[in-house]
C-alpha positions in Angstrom: 54.4 -68.5 -34.2 51.7 -71.1 -35.0 51.9 -72.5 -31.6 51.3 -69.0 -30.1 48.4 -68.5 -32.5 47.0 -71.8 -31.5 47.4 -70.9 -27.9 45.8 -67.5 -28.4 42.9 -69.2 -30.4 42.5 -71.7 -27.7 42.5 -69.0 -25.1 39.9 -67.0 -27.2 37.7 -70.1 -27.6 37.8 -70.8 -23.8 37.0 -67.2 -23.2 34.0 -67.3 -25.5 32.9 -70.6 -24.0 33.3 -69.2 -20.5 31.5 -65.9 -21.5 28.8 -68.0 -23.0 28.3 -70.1 -20.0 28.2 -67.2 -17.7 25.8 -65.3 -20.0 23.5 -68.3 -20.0 23.2 -68.4 -16.3 22.8 -64.6 -16.0 20.0 -64.5 -18.5 18.3 -67.4 -16.6 18.7 -65.4 -13.3 17.1 -62.2 -15.0 14.2 -64.3 -16.4 13.6 -65.8 -12.9 13.7 -62.2 -11.4 11.3 -60.9 -14.0 9.0 -63.8 -13.3 9.3 -63.1 -9.5 8.4 -59.4 -10.0 5.6 -60.3 -12.2 4.2 -62.7 -9.6 4.7 -60.1 -6.8 2.9 -57.4 -8.9 -0.1 -59.9 -9.3 -0.2 -60.8 -5.6 -0.3 -57.1 -4.6 -3.1 -56.4 -7.0 -5.1 -59.5 -5.8 -4.6 -58.4 -2.1 -5.6 -54.8 -2.7 -8.6 -55.9 -4.8 -9.8 -58.1 -1.9 -9.3 -55.3 0.5 -11.2 -52.7 -1.8 -14.1 -55.3 -2.0 -14.4 -55.4 1.8 -14.3 -51.6 2.0 -17.0 -51.3 -0.8 -19.3 -53.8 1.0 -18.7 -51.7 4.2 -19.6 -48.5 2.3 -22.9 -50.0 0.9 -23.8 -51.2 4.4 -23.3 -47.8 6.0 -25.4 -46.1 3.1 -28.3 -48.6 3.6 -28.2 -48.3 7.4 -28.3 -44.5 7.1 -31.0 -44.3 4.4 -32.8 -47.6 4.5 -32.8 -47.5 0.6 -32.1 -50.7 -1.2 -30.3 -48.9 -4.0 -27.4 -47.9 -1.6 -26.7 -51.7 -1.2 -25.4 -51.8 -4.8 -21.7 -51.5 -3.8 -22.4 -54.1 -1.0 -24.1 -56.7 -3.4 -21.3 -56.3 -6.0 -18.5 -56.6 -3.5 -20.0 -59.8 -1.8 -20.5 -61.2 -5.3 -16.8 -61.0 -6.2 -15.3 -61.4 -2.7 -14.9 -65.3 -2.6 -13.3 -65.3 -6.1 -11.0 -62.5 -5.0 -10.0 -64.3 -1.8 -9.4 -67.6 -3.7 -7.0 -65.7 -6.0 -5.0 -64.4 -3.2 -4.8 -68.0 -1.6 -3.8 -69.4 -5.0 -1.1 -66.7 -5.7 0.5 -66.4 -2.3 3.6 -68.4 -1.4 3.0 -71.4 0.9 5.1 -69.7 3.6 2.5 -67.1 3.9 -0.6 -69.3 4.2 -1.2 -68.8 7.9 -1.5 -65.0 7.3 -3.7 -65.7 4.2 -5.9 -68.0 6.1 -6.2 -65.5 8.9 -7.2 -62.7 6.4 -9.9 -65.1 4.8 -11.2 -65.7 8.3 -11.4 -62.0 9.1 -13.1 -61.2 5.9 -15.7 -63.9 6.4 -16.4 -62.5 10.0 -16.7 -58.9 8.7 -19.1 -60.1 5.9 -21.3 -61.9 8.5 -21.4 -58.8 10.6 -22.3 -56.6 7.7 -25.1 -59.0 6.6 -26.4 -59.2 10.1 -27.0 -55.4 10.3 -28.5 -55.4 6.8 -31.0 -58.0 7.8 -31.9 -56.1 11.0 -32.4 -52.9 9.0 -34.6 -54.7 6.5 -36.7 -55.9 9.4 -37.1 -52.3 10.5 -34.8 -52.9 13.7 -32.5 -49.9 13.1 -31.6 -49.6 16.8 -30.5 -53.2 16.9 -28.3 -52.7 13.9 -26.8 -49.5 15.2 -26.1 -51.4 18.5 -24.1 -53.9 16.6 -22.1 -51.1 14.8 -21.5 -49.3 18.1 -20.1 -52.3 19.7 -17.1 -51.6 17.5 -16.6 -55.4 16.6 -16.8 -54.5 12.8 -14.3 -51.6 13.2 -11.9 -54.0 15.1 -12.4 -56.6 12.4 -11.5 -54.0 9.8 -8.4 -52.9 11.7 -7.4 -56.6 12.0 -7.9 -56.9 8.3 -5.7 -54.0 7.6 -3.0 -55.3 9.9 -2.9 -58.7 8.3 -2.8 -57.1 4.9 0.0 -54.9 6.0 2.1 -57.9 7.0 1.4 -59.6 3.8 2.5 -56.4 2.0 5.7 -56.2 4.1 6.6 -59.8 3.2 6.0 -59.0 -0.5 8.3 -56.0 -0.2 11.0 -58.2 1.3 10.6 -60.5 -1.8 10.8 -57.5 -4.1 13.9 -56.2 -2.4 15.5 -59.7 -2.7 14.5 -59.9 -6.4 16.0 -56.4 -7.0 19.3 -57.5 -5.3 19.4 -60.5 -7.6 18.8 -58.3 -10.6 21.6 -56.0 -9.5 24.0 -59.0 -8.9 23.2 -60.3 -12.4 23.9 -56.8 -13.9 27.3 -56.7 -12.1 28.1 -60.2 -13.4 27.1 -59.2 -16.9 29.4 -56.2 -16.8 32.3 -58.2 -15.6 31.7 -60.8 -18.3 31.6 -58.2 -20.9 34.9 -56.7 -19.8 36.6 -60.1 -19.5 35.4 -61.2 -23.0 36.2 -57.7 -24.5 39.8 -57.8 -23.3 40.4 -61.3 -24.8 37.9 -61.9 -27.7 38.4 -58.5 -29.4 35.8 -56.7 -31.6 33.4 -59.7 -32.4 33.1 -60.7 -28.6 32.7 -57.0 -27.7 29.9 -56.7 -30.2 28.0 -59.6 -28.8 28.5 -58.5 -25.2 27.3 -55.1 -26.2 24.0 -56.7 -27.4 23.7 -58.7 -24.1 24.4 -55.6 -22.1 21.7 -53.6 -23.8 19.2 -56.5 -23.1 20.2 -56.6 -19.5 19.8 -52.8 -19.0 16.4 -53.1 -20.6 15.3 -55.8 -18.2 16.6 -53.8 -15.3 14.7 -50.8 -16.4 11.6 -52.8 -16.8 12.1 -54.2 -13.3 12.6 -50.6 -12.0 9.5 -49.4 -13.8 7.4 -52.1 -12.5 8.6 -51.4 -8.9 7.8 -47.7 -9.4 4.5 -48.5 -10.8 3.7 -50.7 -7.6 4.8 -48.0 -5.3 2.6 -45.4 -7.2 -0.2 -47.8 -7.0 0.3 -48.2 -3.1 0.5 -44.5 -2.6 -2.7 -43.9 -4.7 -4.5 -46.7 -2.8 -3.4 -45.1 0.6 -4.7 -41.7 -0.7 -8.0 -43.1 -1.8 -8.4 -45.1 1.6 -7.7 -41.8 3.5 -10.2 -39.8 1.3 -12.7 -42.6 1.7 -12.3 -42.6 5.5 -12.6 -38.8 5.7 -15.9 -39.1 3.5 -17.3 -41.8 5.8 -16.5 -39.7 8.9 -18.1 -36.6 7.3 -21.3 -38.4 6.3 -21.5 -39.7 9.8 -20.9 -36.5 11.4 -23.4 -34.6 9.0 -26.1 -37.1 9.5 -25.7 -36.8 13.4 -25.6 -32.9 13.3 -28.6 -32.9 11.0 -30.6 -35.4 13.0 -30.4 -33.7 16.3 -32.0 -30.3 15.3 -34.5 -32.1 13.2 -35.6 -34.5 15.9 -36.0 -31.4 18.2 -38.2 -29.6 15.6 -40.3 -32.8 14.9 -40.8 -33.5 18.7 -41.9 -30.0 19.5 -44.3 -30.0 16.5 -45.8 -33.2 17.8 -46.2 -31.8 21.2 -47.8 -28.6 19.8 -50.4 -30.8 17.8 -51.2 -32.7 21.1 -51.6 -29.4 23.2 -52.7 -26.8 20.7 -54.3 -24.5 23.4 -51.3 -24.2 25.6 -49.9 -20.8 24.9 -46.8 -21.1 27.1 -45.9 -24.4 25.6 -46.4 -23.0 22.1 -44.0 -20.1 22.9 -41.4 -22.6 24.2 -41.9 -24.7 21.2 -41.4 -21.9 18.8 -38.3 -20.7 20.5 -36.9 -24.1 20.3 -37.8 -24.7 16.7 -36.4 -21.3 15.8 -33.1 -22.1 17.6 -32.8 -25.5 15.9 -33.7 -24.1 12.6 -31.0 -21.5 13.0 -28.5 -24.2 13.6 -29.4 -26.1 10.4 -29.3 -22.8 8.4 -25.8 -22.2 9.9 -24.6 -25.7 8.8 -26.2 -25.3 5.3 -24.5 -21.8 4.9 -21.1 -23.3 5.8 -21.5 -26.1 3.5 -22.3 -23.6 0.6 -19.4 -21.4 1.6 -17.0 -24.3 1.5 -18.4 -25.3 -1.9 -18.0 -21.9 -3.2 -14.5 -21.5 -1.9 -13.5 -25.0 -3.4 -14.9 -24.0 -6.8 -13.4 -20.5 -6.6 -16.8 -18.8 -6.7 -16.6 -17.2 -3.1 -16.8 -13.6 -3.8 -15.7 -10.6 -1.6 -16.1 -6.9 -1.9 -13.1 -4.6 -2.0 -13.6 -1.4 -0.2 -11.8 0.7 2.4 -12.9 -0.9 5.6 -12.1 0.1 9.2 -11.5 -2.9 11.4 -12.1 -1.3 14.8 -16.0 -1.0 14.3 -16.1 -4.5 13.1 -14.4 -5.9 16.2 -16.5 -3.6 18.4 -19.7 -4.7 16.9 -18.8 -8.3 17.1 -17.8 -8.1 20.8 -21.0 -6.4 21.7 -22.9 -9.0 19.9 -21.2 -11.8 21.5 -21.1 -10.3 25.0 -24.4 -11.9 26.2 -23.2 -15.4 25.2 -20.0 -14.7 27.2 -21.8 -13.4 30.2 -24.2 -16.3 30.2 -21.2 -18.6 30.4 -19.4 -16.5 33.2 -16.6 -15.5 30.7 -15.0 -12.1 30.5 -15.1 -10.7 26.9 -12.5 -7.9 26.5 -11.7 -5.5 23.6 -8.3 -4.1 24.0 -5.8 -2.1 22.0 -8.1 -1.4 19.1 -6.2 0.7 16.6 -8.3 3.5 15.2 -6.4 3.8 11.9 -6.5 0.1 11.2 -8.0 -0.1 7.7 -8.0 -2.7 5.0 -9.3 -3.1 1.5 -12.0 -5.8 2.0 -15.5 -7.1 2.5 -17.1 -5.8 5.8 -19.6 -8.7 6.1 -17.1 -11.4 5.2 -14.4 -10.0 7.8 -17.1 -9.8 10.4 -17.9 -13.6 9.6 -14.2 -14.4 10.3 -14.1 -12.5 13.6 -17.5 -13.9 14.8 -16.3 -17.4 14.2 -13.0 -16.9 16.0 -14.8 -15.2 19.0 -17.6 -17.7 19.3 -15.0 -20.6 19.2 -13.0 -19.0 21.9 -16.2 -18.7 24.2 -17.2 -22.2 23.3 -14.0 -23.7 24.4 -13.3 -21.4 27.5 -14.6 -22.7 30.8 -16.5 -20.5 33.3 -14.3 -17.9 34.9 -12.0 -17.6 31.8 -11.3 -14.7 29.7 -11.4 -13.9 25.9 -9.7 -10.9 24.4 -9.8 -9.2 21.1 -7.4 -6.5 19.8 -6.5 -4.8 16.6 -3.1 -3.3 15.8 -0.9 -2.2 12.8 2.5 -3.5 12.3 4.9 -3.5 9.2 2.1 -2.5 6.7 -0.3 -5.0 8.0 -3.4 -4.9 10.2 -3.4 -7.6 12.9 -6.5 -9.0 14.6 -5.8 -11.2 17.6 -8.3 -13.4 19.5 -6.8 -14.8 22.7 -8.6 -17.1 25.3 -7.6 -18.9 28.5 -9.5 -22.0 27.5 -8.7 -25.5 26.7 -5.8 -24.9 24.4 -4.8 -26.9 21.3 -2.3 -29.8 21.2 0.7 -29.4 18.7 -0.9 -32.0 16.4 -4.2 -30.3 16.2 -2.5 -27.1 15.4 -1.3 -28.5 12.2 -4.7 -29.7 11.0 -7.1 -27.2 12.6 -7.8 -25.3 9.4 -8.5 -28.5 7.4 -12.2 -29.2 6.7 -14.2 -31.2 9.3 -11.6 -30.8 11.9 -12.3 -29.8 15.5 -9.4 -29.4 17.9 -11.6 -29.1 21.1 -14.0 -31.7 22.6 -17.0 -32.7 20.6 -19.7 -30.2 20.8 -23.4 -31.2 19.8 -26.6 -29.5 19.6 -27.2 -25.8 18.5 -23.6 -24.9 19.4 -22.1 -27.8 17.6 -21.1 -27.8 13.9 -19.4 -29.5 11.1 -15.9 -28.3 11.7 -16.0 -26.0 8.6 -15.7 -22.5 10.3 -12.0 -22.3 10.4 -11.6 -23.6 7.0 -14.1 -21.0 5.6 -12.3 -18.3 7.7 -8.9 -19.2 6.2 -10.3 -19.0 2.7 -11.8 -15.6 3.3 -8.7 -14.3 4.8 -6.5 -15.7 2.0 -9.0 -14.0 -0.5 -8.1 -10.7 1.1 -4.4 -11.4 0.5 -3.8 -12.2 4.3 -3.0 -15.0 6.5 -4.3 -16.7 9.7 -2.4 -18.8 12.1 -2.9 -20.3 15.6 -0.6 -20.7 18.5 -1.1 -22.6 21.8 1.3 -24.0 24.4 -0.7 -27.1 24.6 -3.8 -28.5 26.3 -5.0 -26.3 29.1 -2.9 -23.4 28.1 -5.4 -21.3 26.0 -4.8 -20.4 22.4 -4.4 -17.2 20.3 -5.5 -16.9 16.6 -3.9 -14.1 14.6 -5.2 -12.6 11.3 -2.7 -10.6 9.3 -4.3 -8.4 6.5 -2.5 -6.0 4.2 -3.1 -2.4 5.1 -3.6 0.0 2.1 -0.8 2.6 1.6 -3.1 5.2 0.2 -4.1 7.7 2.8 -7.2 8.5 0.8 -8.5 4.9 1.3 -8.1 5.4 5.1 -9.9 8.8 5.0 -12.7 7.1 2.8 -13.0 4.3 5.5 -13.4 6.9 8.1 -16.1 8.6 6.2 -18.0 5.4 5.5 -16.7 4.6 2.1 -18.5 3.3 -1.0 -18.8 -0.5 -1.7 -17.8 -1.8 -5.1 -17.7 -5.5 -6.2 -14.4 -6.6 -7.8 
């Protein structure tokens, strides 16, 4: 009996020793994994910080080029001040195997900084055209694309290291479980208690690693969303400055000509017509911006009243017919339903129809056709605007109602715009409880916009619309 006890005791001691040895190496592996994850997180933060500083510097440079005001250089100055330190931290934290990419990133950032500094110097010297010429060459944009590409390579390498660390953590966890099972079957309650504590510690470390990975992923997603928002902001500011500058230049130019030739009545008349046309373009852009702001803040108001759709469409068609005729386009009103009535705002619905018809005329070549019809279907009033114009690609159909988007070719001058019309149209239609959608077979196949509005079930409302109705704000 004593020999068996001694054998069992020896086996138990060996099991405890083996368990302790395995646990020791498992803990070391987990600590190394945690350090690897911490280092990876620090490298990701350092890289994103450096890229963010480059973008801040570019934002400051663009603001200064557009305005010429030194205060817009504040982001540029702050970014340039901390850029060298940030790049040095990236170089220090990154593994030696990635030094070629890091060196390439540093080289590209220095090149980008030099290009930004050159344009700022030219702008300070009053040589805006020279600075704009440098920007138009696209070298800065290519440098920024190269910076993003190198950063993406570094991120990809870091993600591989993270995946490897996660696998090591998982392997350590499996080893810990096997150790717990082995020791638990041999060393009884005491050994099981110790292994339970080890298991809890391991689970905690795995959870910490998983949480850090999730935090890094969320940070990357937030950074991507911020980059997209920043890019759209820059594009909008550039487009807004361009669209505002053209009519303003026309107005200022004709005013100067009038001052030089005040006695020329014919010239004065042409000048006034041009000034009025460009002022109207500015007014439309400002009204679109105000409508978009009201819609975003929930302050875009509509009137609820029985409104016949047929007269609205007929009025819009007659208003837009001279523009269509001037372009050699046939504008047709077909299938107008006389009993098509909705509870809505006459002026706002007219604004939507005008926007759709004018867009159809704008993007339809000479000899084409634009058709508008009104119908009723399944308790809804349908307004369809069809054209034989340039058509819309499938990708653009998914984005056409987003702010600052234009599906067709770029249009400038009095007929241009900020790409807000369809966004505002959708907001107005949705405030009426309706929907608006677009369909096109692709480029060169024309397009069809369809508005669906709920029709009132009350016959009294339709009779009131026929009689003119009384407007009331809701």
